[in-house]
C-alpha positions in Angstrom: 5.9 -32.1 5.5 4.8 -31.0 2.0 6.0 -28.1 -0.1 9.5 -28.0 1.3 10.9 -25.4 -1.2 11.0 -22.2 0.9 12.9 -21.1 4.0 9.9 -21.4 6.3 9.1 -24.9 5.1 12.7 -26.0 5.6 12.8 -24.4 9.1 9.6 -26.3 10.1 11.1 -29.6 8.9 14.4 -28.9 10.7 12.5 -28.0 13.9 10.4 -31.1 13.7 13.6 -33.1 13.4 15.3 -31.4 16.3 12.3 -32.2 18.4 12.9 -35.9 17.7 10.6 -36.5 14.7 11.5 -38.6 11.7 10.6 -36.2 8.8 9.2 -37.3 5.4 10.0 -34.4 3.1 7.6 -34.2 0.2 8.3 -31.8 -2.8 7.5 -31.7 -6.5 11.2 -31.4 -7.2 13.7 -34.1 -6.2 16.4 -31.5 -5.8 14.3 -29.5 -3.3 13.4 -32.6 -1.3 17.0 -33.8 -1.3 18.4 -30.4 -0.1 16.1 -30.4 3.0 16.8 -34.1 3.7 20.6 -33.5 3.5 20.3 -30.5 5.9 18.4 -32.6 8.5 20.8 -35.5 8.2 23.8 -33.3 8.5 22.4 -32.1 11.8 22.0 -35.7 13.0 18.3 -36.1 12.3 16.3 -38.7 10.4 14.7 -37.8 7.1 13.9 -39.2 3.7 12.6 -37.5 0.6 9.5 -38.2 -1.5 8.6 -36.6 -4.8 5.0 -36.0 -5.9 3.0 -33.5 -7.8 0.1 -33.0 -5.3 -1.9 -31.3 -8.0 -2.6 -34.9 -9.1 -4.8 -36.4 -6.2 -4.4 -39.9 -7.7 -0.7 -39.9 -6.5 -1.6 -39.2 -2.8 -2.5 -42.8 -1.7 0.8 -44.1 -3.1 2.7 -41.3 -1.5 1.2 -41.9 1.9 1.8 -45.7 1.6 5.4 -45.0 0.6 6.0 -42.8 3.6 4.4 -45.4 5.9 6.7 -48.1 4.5 9.7 -46.1 5.4 8.7 -44.5 8.7 5.5 -46.2 9.8 2.4 -44.3 10.9 2.2 -40.6 10.1 1.6 -38.7 13.4 2.1 -35.1 12.2 1.0 -33.7 8.9 2.2 -30.2 7.9 0.9 -29.0 4.5 2.4 -26.1 2.5 2.2 -27.3 -1.1 0.7 -24.3 -2.9 0.8 -22.0 -5.9 -0.3 -18.3 -6.3 -1.0 -18.8 -10.0 -3.0 -18.1 -12.0 -2.9 -14.3 -11.7 -5.1 -11.8 -13.5 -8.7 -10.7 -13.9 -11.1 -13.6 -13.4 -12.4 -13.1 -17.0 -9.0 -13.9 -18.4 -8.1 -17.0 -16.4 -7.6 -20.4 -17.9 -10.2 -22.8 -16.3 -7.6 -25.6 -16.3 -5.1 -23.4 -14.3 -7.9 -22.4 -11.9 -8.7 -26.1 -11.3 -5.0 -27.0 -10.8 -4.6 -24.3 -8.2 -7.8 -25.4 -6.3 -6.5 -29.0 -6.4 -3.0 -28.3 -5.2 -3.9 -25.6 -2.6 -7.1 -27.2 -1.2 -8.0 -30.6 -2.5 -4.5 -32.1 -1.7 -4.8 -30.9 1.9 -8.2 -32.5 2.2 -7.0 -35.8 0.6 -3.9 -36.0 2.7 -5.8 -35.4 5.9 -8.3 -38.1 4.8 -5.4 -40.5 4.4 -3.7 -40.0 7.7 -6.8 -39.5 10.0 -7.7 -43.2 10.4 -4.4 -44.4 11.9 -4.3 -41.1 14.0 -7.8 -41.9 15.3 -6.8 -45.5 16.3 -3.9 -44.3 18.4 -5.8 -41.3 19.8 -3.3 -38.6 18.8 -2.4 -36.6 15.7 -1.6 -33.2 14.5 -2.5 -31.5 11.2 -1.3 -28.1 10.3 -2.0 -26.2 7.1 0.4 -23.3 6.3 -0.5 -20.5 4.0 0.2 -16.9 3.2 -2.2 -14.3 4.5 -4.2 -12.2 2.2 -5.5 -9.7 4.7 -9.2 -9.4 4.5 -9.4 -11.4 1.3 -9.6 -8.2 -0.8 -6.0 -7.2 -0.7 -4.9 -9.4 -3.6 -6.5 -7.8 -6.7 -5.4 -10.1 -9.6 -4.8 -12.9 -7.1 -8.5 -13.9 -6.7 -7.9 -17.6 -7.1 -5.3 -17.8 -4.3 -7.4 -15.7 -2.0 -10.3 -18.1 -2.6 -7.9 -21.0 -1.8 -6.8 -19.5 1.5 -10.4 -18.9 2.5 -11.3 -22.5 1.6 -8.3 -23.9 3.4 -9.3 -22.0 6.6 -12.9 -23.3 6.3 -11.7 -26.9 5.7 -9.3 -26.7 8.7 -11.8 -25.2 11.2 -14.6 -27.5 10.1 -12.4 -30.6 10.2 -11.2 -29.7 13.7 -14.9 -29.8 14.8 -15.4 -33.1 13.0 -12.5 -34.6 14.9 -13.4 -33.2 18.3 -12.6 -35.8 21.0 -10.4 -37.9 18.9 -7.1 -36.5 20.1 -6.3 -35.0 16.6 -5.9 -31.3 16.2 -6.3 -29.3 13.0 -5.0 -25.7 12.7 -3.8 -23.1 10.2 -0.6 -21.0 10.3 -0.9 -17.8 8.3 2.1 -15.6 7.5 1.7 -12.3 5.7 4.8 -12.7 3.6 6.0 -13.3 0.1 7.6 -16.6 -0.4 10.8 -17.3 -2.2 9.3 -18.2 -5.6 7.0 -15.2 -5.5 9.8 -12.8 -4.5 11.9 -14.1 -7.4 9.0 -13.5 -9.8 8.4 -10.0 -8.4 12.0 -9.0 -8.6 11.9 -9.2 -12.4 8.7 -7.1 -12.8 8.5 -3.4 -13.3 5.1 -2.4 -12.0 5.0 0.6 -14.3 5.3 -1.7 -17.3 2.3 -3.8 -16.3 -0.7 -2.8 -18.4 -3.4 -4.6 -16.5 -4.4 -2.5 -13.5 -5.4 -5.5 -11.3 -2.0 -7.2 -11.8 -0.2 -3.9 -11.2 -2.0 -3.5 -7.9 -1.2 -7.1 -7.0 2.5 -6.6 -7.8 2.6 -3.4 -5.7 0.9 -5.0 -2.8 3.1 -8.0 -2.7 6.3 -6.0 -3.2 5.4 -4.1 0.0 5.0 -7.1 2.2 7.6 -7.8 4.9 9.5 -11.0 5.3 8.9 -13.5 8.1 11.6 -14.8 10.4 11.2 -18.4 9.2 12.9 -20.0 12.2 10.8 -18.0 14.6 7.7 -18.9 12.7 8.6 -22.6 12.7 9.2 -22.4 16.5 5.8 -20.8 16.9 4.2 -23.6 15.0 5.9 -26.3 17.0 4.9 -24.6 20.3 1.3 -24.7 19.2 1.5 -28.3 17.9 2.3 -29.7 21.3 -0.9 -28.1 22.8 -4.4 -29.3 22.4 -5.5 -26.1 20.6 -7.6 -27.0 17.6 -9.7 -25.1 15.0 -7.4 -22.1 15.3 -5.9 -19.8 12.6 -2.6 -18.7 13.9 -0.8 -15.6 12.5 2.9 -15.0 12.0 3.6 -11.3 11.6 6.2 -10.0 9.3 9.5 -8.7 10.7 9.9 -5.8 8.4 
């Protein structure tokens, strides 16, 4: 389970544990990984934490090998490592920041899938789920062009990979939630839209401030309900509760 910093990510990890899975908690921050691990262990589950910056693809083989040394083969991969940055008009964006976002949001998911698919194929069963925020029809995030592009790319990767793996026993799907995550809500709380000069960023802030929240536990339950099925190549939606 990657990106275990928000409520929905922790809920998914805890639900997986309650279902009997040993959970590898992967986060960029040791404190975030440890918090989720402690919650799972306190409930009687098995978990261990791993720290990695998934914006650096070279770290992924060592990460996967480290998890396999502790738990053995990875049967279920849930990806939610992501960033909404950089924000702003495309003409102002730092190319290095754009590349980091594409690497973290998309390339890391591709690389992680590539690392776990061979053993999943050998045993004839595996589950890959990519979790992301919805951006409506991909035009509702003015100023958030890079993240919108990442979501579209992650959808395309998942659906295409599902077709590639047809008949192997491995499913690949996407869970989309139209919500603002914890980090984004914290950032939005400190911004006065009227004080934002750039019209694109102002529209982005106003749009995101109006999003509802998602019942993280219900969304996690929905994801697990889907994972036990043979559905593949789907983009599932988790609607906001308010």
